[in-house]
C-alpha positions as CSV (number, residue, x, y, z in Angstrom):
1,X,0.2,0.1,0.0
2,X,1.3,3.4,-0.9
3,X,1.7,5.9,1.8
4,X,3.0,9.4,2.4
5,X,6.1,10.3,4.5
6,X,5.0,13.4,6.6
7,X,7.0,15.7,8.6
8,X,5.6,18.8,10.4
9,X,8.0,21.2,12.1
10,X,7.2,24.6,13.7
11,X,9.8,27.5,13.5
12,X,11.2,26.6,16.8
13,X,10.4,22.6,17.6
14,X,9.6,19.4,15.9
15,X,5.9,18.6,15.8
16,X,5.4,15.2,14.3
17,X,6.5,12.8,11.6
18,X,5.4,9.4,10.4
19,X,3.4,7.5,7.6
20,X,0.1,8.7,6.7
21,X,-2.7,7.8,4.2
22,X,-3.9,11.6,3.7
23,X,-3.0,15.0,4.7
24,X,-5.5,17.9,4.3
25,X,-4.6,21.5,4.9
26,X,-5.5,25.1,3.9
27,X,-3.3,26.9,1.5
28,X,-3.5,30.5,0.4
29,X,-5.5,29.1,-2.7
30,X,-8.0,27.0,-0.6
31,X,-8.2,23.7,0.9
32,X,-6.1,20.9,-0.3
33,X,-5.9,17.1,0.0
34,X,-2.8,15.1,-0.3
35,X,-2.8,11.3,-1.1
36,X,0.0,9.2,-2.2
37,X,1.0,9.8,-5.9
38,X,0.1,13.6,-5.7
39,X,2.1,15.8,-8.1
40,X,4.9,17.8,-6.6
41,X,3.9,21.2,-5.3
42,X,4.8,24.0,-3.0
43,X,2.2,26.2,-1.4
44,X,1.8,28.9,1.3
45,X,0.2,27.2,4.3
46,X,-2.7,29.4,5.6
47,X,-3.8,29.4,9.4
48,X,-5.9,26.6,10.4
49,X,-6.1,22.9,11.1
50,X,-3.9,20.1,9.4
51,X,-5.8,16.9,9.4
52,X,-3.6,13.8,9.2
53,X,-4.7,10.3,8.7
54,X,-1.8,7.9,9.8
55,X,-1.1,4.6,8.4
56,X,-1.8,3.2,11.9
57,X,-3.8,4.9,14.5
58,X,-6.6,7.6,14.5
59,X,-7.0,10.7,12.4
60,X,-5.8,13.9,14.4
61,X,-5.4,17.7,13.8
62,X,-2.7,20.0,14.2
63,X,-3.5,23.7,14.6
64,X,-1.0,25.8,12.5
65,X,-0.5,29.6,12.2
66,X,0.7,29.5,8.5
67,X,3.9,28.6,7.0
68,X,4.9,26.4,4.0
69,X,3.5,23.1,2.5
70,X,5.6,21.0,0.2
71,X,4.9,17.7,-1.6
72,X,7.5,15.6,-3.6
73,X,7.6,12.0,-4.5
74,X,5.1,10.9,-1.5
75,X,7.0,13.1,0.9
76,X,5.0,15.9,2.5
77,X,7.0,18.6,4.6
78,X,5.1,21.3,6.6
79,X,6.9,24.2,8.0
80,X,4.7,26.1,10.1
81,X,5.3,29.5,12.0
82,X,3.7,27.7,15.0
83,X,1.9,24.4,15.5
84,X,0.0,23.0,18.4
85,X,-1.0,19.2,18.5
86,X,-3.8,17.9,20.8
87,X,-2.7,16.2,23.9
88,X,-4.3,12.9,22.8
89,X,-2.1,12.7,19.7
90,X,0.5,9.8,19.9
91,X,4.0,10.9,19.2
92,X,5.2,10.4,15.9
93,X,8.9,9.2,14.9
94,X,11.8,11.4,14.4
């Protein structure tokens, strides 16, 4: 099964990384969903919630205050100005 390798970092700290089936976020041009096989792209990330569906575990959200969203060869890198995860979210890998 194809999967995305996702890394989320804030300006001053690591947030989460791991394998995911789906990443949804809001860019300056509107909402976007990333599935495995998505074309490469670079976008400005708007403030709001990122939604992550990990390969194992439950769907969770990360609140971000803007930044950048990059996709290339099933790798998603999100660099946020600030990011906060819910307390119930399991830690990702590093």
